N, C-alpha and C positions, 0 to 999 in steps of 0.2 A: 432547532432546525426541523425536527420531526415531531409530528403530533403525538406519536407513541413514545412514552418515557422508557418503555422496554427497549425499543430500538436504540434510543440514545444511550442507554446504559450498556447495551451489548457492544455497540461500536466504540464507545469510550473505553471499555475494558479490553477489547481486541487490540486497539491501537496504543493503549497504555502498555500492554505486554510487548508489542513489537518495538515501541519506543525505548523501553527499558533495555531490551536485548541489544538494540542498535547502539545505545549509549554505552553499554558495557563493552561491546566489540570495539567501538571507536576509541574508548579509553585505553583498552589493551593495545590497540594498534599505535596510538600516539605515544604510549609509554615504552613501546618496543617489546612488550611481553608477548605479543602475537604478531607474526610477520606473514601470516597466510591470508589475511583479508585485504579489503580494498577501502581505503580511507574515504574517498569521495562517495563511494556507494553507501557506506555506513552513515556518513553525514546526511546523505539524501534520505535514507530510511528514517533517520531520526527526525529530520525536518518534516518529512511527509507524515509521519505518525502524529507529530504535534499538530500539523495542519488539519489532519482528519479529525482529531479530537476537537479542535476548534470549530470545525464544521458541524460535528455531531451535537455539540452543546450550544451552537449558535453564537460563539464568540467572534467568528469571522463570517463574512458574507460574500456576495458576488462582486462583479467588476464595477458596480456603482459606488463601492466603498474603497477607502484607502487600503484596508487590509486585503481586499480582493485583488486590487491592482498590484500590490506588492507580491502577492502569491503568484500571480500570472508571470511577473518578471522573474521571480526566483525559480519557479518550476520550468519556465520556458528556457532559462539559462542552463539548468540541470539537463534538460532534454537535449539541447544543442550540444552540450559538452559530451554527454554519453554517446550521442550519434556520431560526433567527430571521432571519439575514441574507438567506437566500434568499427568505423571505416578504416582505421589505421591498424587494427589488430588482424593477425593472420590465422589464429587458431579458431576452430569451430566452437570450442568451449567458450572462448572469450566472446565470440559473436553472440552465442546463445544467452549468456549472462547479461551482456551489455544490451542486447535487444530487449530483454525483460525490463531493464532499467529505463530504456528509451520509452517503452510502452507505458510504464508507470508514470514517468515524468509528463508524457503527453496527456495521459488520462487525468492527472492532477490539474494540469493547465486547462484542459477541457471542462472539468467539473466546475472550476471556479468561474471560467469565462461564460458558461452557459447556465449557471445556477439560477439566475433571474428568469431565463426562458423556461427552464424545467420546473421551477418551484414557485414562480411568481416573484414580484418585486419584494425587496427587503422592507420590513416594517420601518416606520419613521425613526424608531430608536435603535435600528440595526440589530435587533435581537432575534430576528427570524424572518421567514418568508411566508407569503400567502400560498394557499394551495389552489391549483387549477380547479375551476368549477365552483370556487367560493369567492365571495366579494373580497377585493383587495383592501388593505388597510386604508388607503387613500379614499377608495370608493365608500367604504364603510363609514369613514369619518364624515363624508358628505351625505350620508343617508341613502346611498345608492346600492341597489342589489345587483349591479352589473358584475358578472363573474370575471375572474382573470382569464384571458384568452389562453387556449391550449398551446403547448410548445409546437414549433414547426415540426413536421414529420421527419425531415432530414436530421434534425437535432436528436429526436428520439431514436432514430435508426442508428446513428453513430454511437449514442450512449449505450444502446443494447449491444452493439457490436463489441464495445469495450468490455461490457459486463460479461459477455460470453467468453471473450479472450481471457479474462482474468479468472473466470471459473475454471476454464481448461488448464490455465497455468497453475492455479492452486492445487488441482488434483494431480498434475504432473509433479509438482514439488513434493507433495505428500508421498507419492510413489518413490521418488528419488530418496526421500528421507528414510523410508522403510528399507530400501535396498542398500542404503549406505552402511548398514551393519555387516554386510557380507555374509558368508557361511556361518552357520550356528557354531558357537564355541563348544569345545569338548573339555573334559577335565584337565586341570593343570598338570604340567609335567614337573618332575622333581626340581628343574632349574627355575621354576616360578613363572615360565611363559605358558601360553595357552596353545595347545596343539589343535590345528584345524586341518581340513582337507587341502588347504592351500599352503600349509606350512606353519611356522611359528608366529604368533602374534604377541608383540611386546606390549607393555603397558602404554607406551607412547602411541602405538597404532590403535589400541583400544580407545584411548583418549581422542585421537583424531577422528575415529569413526563416530564416537558420541557427539563430538563437535559438529560433524557433517550432518548427523541426524537432526540435531537441534537447529542448525542453520537452515536445513531444508524445511523443517516444520514451521520456522518463523516466516520463511518466504511464502509457504503455503497459506499461513494465517493472514499474511499481509495481502496476498492476491485475492483470497476469498473475501476478506474484509472490504477490499476495493470493489469487487464485483457486487457485494451486498449493498454497499453505499450507492453505487451507480443505479442499481435497481430501485432502491428506496427513494431516489430523487425523482423517479418517473411519476 
């Protein structure tokens, strides 16, 4: 998808990490080993990570292909489901989390739907896209030097808005991950618990804090990866 193999490698690594984490969380939720997560959300994160890897390595393409149309349907459905669920939740925390899922689903749908406008039409073999300002594959085959026309301004503007949104979200998740640890722990007490300014911290609470940190870092990585991918498409 990208001319730079470095970009391809970075995006592939980032979303491979988020995909493995989402798969692990989903497996624990399905087995009953973890009851604190959200099965639809983790399924979405897994599918999204796989789709982003597919985009990065040019396994999938825009709406002119079957894979692109399938992704539009799948991520459109996820977006509508999370929007419906967010509208029926009463807590601000639920709205915040679900709003992030709605934005990610909408951005995924947007990326696939506008891929040809942002990056040019897919090559005949479906392995990649032309770059704006360079001859398209069709034109090149015909011996023409006509460049691919630039993307409409409103498409670029919406894409930039999504990128800024996810850059902010990524930084916000990183801050939340750092704060998830709470006050610094002090030496252990004779009973084996850890005394802090807020009281005693049991091993279960330490584990929960660690899980919250990892979860926040994964969300941060996912958001920043999304922002980077949107910018790279311009």
